[in-house]
N, C-alpha and C positions, 0 to 999 in steps of 0.2 A: 506494501501498499504505499502510496508517497501521500505529501500532507502538502497543504500550504495556508499559513496563515493561522499553525496549529493545528486545524480539521484535517480526516480525511479527505480527499478529493473526491472520496463516491459519498455519500452521504445517506441515511435507511431512513426512506419516508414512510411513516407507518399509519398511513394511510387506506391501503392495501392488503393489510392483516386479511386471511383468507377466514369467511365467513360461516358458521358453522351454528344452526337453531339461530338465525337473527344474529348474534355477537362474534366474534374475534374469535377462533380456533387456538384455545392458549397455547397448548402445550407445542401443536406448530409452527407459532408464533415464537412461541420461546426456543423452541431451538434453531428460528430461524435467525432470531435474533444474537443471540449464542457464537452461532457457526460466522454470521458477519463482525462479532466483534474480534472473535480469533485472527478472521482474517485483515485484520487491522483498522475495522470501520470504525470509528470513535463520533459522528456525529448522528442523532437520531431525534426526530422532528415527529410532532403529531399536531393536533389542533383540537378545542376544546368539541367543534362541531361534527369530526371523526367519531362514528358508531361505535361505541366499545374502545377505541385506541387508546385513550388515555388511561383506562384501569387497567386493561392490559399489559402496557408498558410497565405502567406502576409496579405492578405483580411481579413482574419479570426481572425488574430494576431489584425489586425485595427480595424477592426470593432468591436470586444469586450473587446480592450483594455489590452490585457494578455502579454503583451511584456514582464512585469516584474516577470511576474508568470510561467514560462518556459526556459529550457535550450536551444537553438537553434541551430542548427548544419545543416550546409551545404556541399558542398564541388566542392573543387575546380576543372575542367574538364580538370589535367594537362597534357591528352595526347593530349589537345586543345592549349596548349602557347605553344609558338617556341622564346616568348623572356620577357623583362622585362614586358612591356607595355602591353605584354596580360594578366598578373597578375594583372594588376591593372581594364583590362577591364573586363576579368569575375567578380570579386570582387564588383566592381559597380554595374555591373549588378544583379547581385544577391542582393544585398543589397536594390537595387528600386525594386526586384519582393518582398524582402520580408518583404517592407515595413519599413525598422530598419536602424539606422543607425551602428550596432553594430551585431557580431556575438561572442554567446560563446563559439562556437569551431568552426573550419573549415578544413576540412581534404583533404587530398591529393587523390583526387578519383582513384578508381581500379588500384593500385599500385602492378604491377608484377612481375616486374623485378628491380633491383637494379641500371639498367642502367637507367630507368626515373628519379630515384632520382640524380645520377651524373648528368642529363641535367639540372636538376631544380639547380640546384647549380650553375652549370656553367653561367646560368642567369643571377644568383643575387637573389635567394630566400630567403639565410640568411637572407641577408641584409633586405631585402624586407620585411620578418615575425617579424626583430624587428622594423621595422619602423612604420607596422600597431599594432604589442603592443604596442609599447610607446603611441601612437594617440589612444589607446582604441578601435579602432575598430574591432578588433578580439582580443578575452581574450586569446584563447587555439586555439593550430595547436595540429593536429593529422593524421591521414593519414587512409585508408580501402584498403583491401588486399585482392588481391585474387591470391594465386600463391602455391608453396611448403615449407613448413617449413625452410628449408635453406635460402631460399629468405630472408623468412617472419622476421628473425633472422637479417640478416643482413639489413635487411632497417631500425629494429628496432632499432637497435643499432648505425646505423651511425647517429645518433639526438637524441638530449634530447624531445622526443617526451611529450605530455600532454594529447595522449587518442589514443588506436586505434581499429579501426573496422571489425573484421573477422567473415568469415562464419564458422559457427562451428556447430556441433549437435554430436547424440549419433549414427549417420554413418558417420560421418566425421572427428573422433575423431581423426583417425590418417593420415587424410590428409587434402589439405588448409592449413592452419597454425596448426592446428593439438594441442591436450591438450599440448607438449611440447611449443608450441608459448605462448601458454594463458600462461601457468604458468609462460614464461619466461616475458614475458608484467606486469604479476600482480606481480612478483617480483622486479620491479622496480617503483611498487608503481603506475602506472598511471590507469587511468576508462579503461576496457575492457571489450567493446559493443561485444558483437551478434548477427548477419544478418542471413538470413537463417535455426532459430532453428528447422524449420517442414520442411527444403528442398524445399522452395514454394509450402507446400501444402503436401506434396508426401507423410511423415511420417503421414499425418491422412488420408485423400481421396485415397490415393493409396498405402493401405498397402493393403497386400494380408490378404483374410477371415483368412486365421487362426492365424493370427498374431490378426487380429481385434477380432476376438471368446477368443483370450488368456484376451488384454484387458479386455475385457467386463467381462469376467468370474472371473478376478481378485479379491480380498479382500478388495485392496484401493477405488477401483470404480472411478477412473481417467480415463477421458476421453483420445485417442490417444495424443492429442494436452497437456494437462496438464503433461504427462509420459515425452512429450519432454521438455518443460520446465523448469518441477521440475531437471531432470537430469542435465538440465545448473546451476538453482540455487543451487543445490548441490555443485555445487563446488564455494568457498569462492573467487576466483581468477576473479569469472565473476562480472561484475557491472553492467552491464544492456542488456537485451536482446530483441533487436527489434522487433516488427510485424506488419505487414500489414494490420492493424486488419480495414475491410470497412463494418461493421456492429454493430452497439448497442449491440448486443446480443455477441459476438466477443469480443467487449470490453468486457464487465462484465464479462465473462466465465474467460479471460484471468487476469485481477482485481481478481478474487476472486483467483485466482488460485496462484495471485501473492501477496496478504496479508496472506497468512501461509506456503508458499514455508521455507524453511531455510536449508543454508547451513549445511553439513555433517548431514542429515537427512536422507538420505537413510541407510538401514541394508542391510542387506545380499539378503532378499525376495527381496526389489527392484532392488539391483545390477545381479540379477539372471533373474529378469523379462526385463531388459533391455538387458541383454548377450539373452536372448530366441528370444525374437524381433527382433533383429540384423539377429542371426541366421535362421529365417525362413525369414527375406526379402533375406538374402544371399541363400538361395536354388535357387536361378534360377541362380547365379554368373557362370562365365566361369572359373577363375582361382581363386586358393584355396588361395590367398596370405592373410596373417593378417597384411599386414603392419608393421613389427619386423624392416625392415629392413638389415638384416644379409648380403642381397645380396650387399649391397651398401657399398663404392662408386664406382661406373661403371668408368673406366679407359677412357672410351669415354664422360664420361659425362651424361648417360640416366639415366630419373627417372625413374627406374624400379618400384617401389610401387605405383607411382605416375600416371603411365599409366596403371596398372593392374586395379588400382581404378575404372579410367575410364572408365574402360573395361569392368569393373564388372556392374557397376552403368546404361551400356545402356542395361544389360537386368535385374536388379533388378529394377529400375523405368523405362526407356523408352530408347530409340538409341539418340534422344534430347538432352537430361539429360547428358549421358556421355560425347556425342558428344558437349554439350556445356562446362563441367568443364576441359573437356580436354586442348580446347582454352582458359583456362583460368589459368588452371594450368601448361602446357605443352608447348602448343604452341604460347605464348607471352613470351619467353625467349627472350631473347637478344645471350645467346649461347643454341645451340638446345641441348636439352634435350630428342630428339624423339627416336625411336626406328632407324629407318634409321639410325641412328650413329655407330649401333650394328656390330663390327667385327668377332660376333662368338668367342669369346676367350674363355668362360664358366667360368671366375672365379665366378662369382655369383653364376653359378648355383652347384659351391662347398660347398658355405656355409649356401644353400637355406633350415631350417628345414623341411619344406612342401614337400622337394625333386621334387620342380614342376620344369618342364622341357624350362626354363624361356627362350631361346634362340628360343623354337620355338612359344611359347606364346606371346613373344613381336610381333613376324612379322604376328601372325592370328590377334592381335590387333590392330597392324599400320593399317591393310588391312580394319578393321572392323568401327575405327575410324575415317579413310580419305580417305572415297569415292571421286574420284574425284573434287567434287562441292565444297569438305570442304577443299584441297589443295590447291582449285584457293582462298576460301575466307580467310584461315588461311593468305595466302601469302600476300596479300593487307592487310588484319589485322595488319599482324607483322610491315609491311612500316610504317603505320599510326601511330599504338599505339606506336613504340620501335622508330620513326622516331628522328635524332639527332638535 
């Protein structure tokens, strides 16, 4: 295992413990956690809303007396907190579940909009964080993020964070926080952790046959998962990549990859290979948007590249994946970035290098991404997640 900033470059994401009877299978999870620890994994990540995860991880830690051997992270469900008393309520409950008296990192979970941070500040979270650090209950604070690059940078620069967790992979290089966000966080010297390195397994199980053939015939002999992990670890600013490992075989394969992947090790061949895989995946996309952002800023605040990215993912992966991404990156913002804001001024089209009929494609994307049930769900989610 290799380490960056004291963390194993492969982290254990505890969201995907194997479920049995509606709760995580304790014995199976225990065997897998201990095997990962034996192979050098020292970073373990969970969250309040992962069903049964904190409780099972806490039992494993206590039974095997491994608290001092791991870096333990969980997350505050900030979207459920309405006052300062709520901050204490959730932290105390999580400490009890995890059977520990302190956390190494405590993250503001699922930040999508700067207004969420403003609300937390308004209820006194800055003094609260200082109090918990001074008491030794939380060593470091950070945030996990789903949203666009600009919003990520705004939250990143709003506080002296000590870690960030973002969705990032070779298909999300210019969406979500993106490469620009990852590099900005790394420049601050904080650990940059990655979730969804395989886009929920889609960069392995749902790769087009053509892409699988390219990978199988490549001289490096790497698996699809190894290509995705190595692309991330090739970037020096990436500290640790989380994987929701739920089999011994998966743990051992990922640890083997983590044992010899190096920053700046990709040559021209490897970079071209990633480009080919990406191009194959994108063959079924609807809009030839490269994410260059020359069309931005939109005078009405529409996130044009973000919407097209979600629209394309409906067809390069599946409709549910594209609509989920839309909810995370577009819908859950305090100020609307939706295509419905379009006034058809055409300024975006004047600057598009790909000559995309942006106004027309925005309407197509909006119709595909937001059928009536999703419109209703989106309205409900906005009221809940962005409630002041």
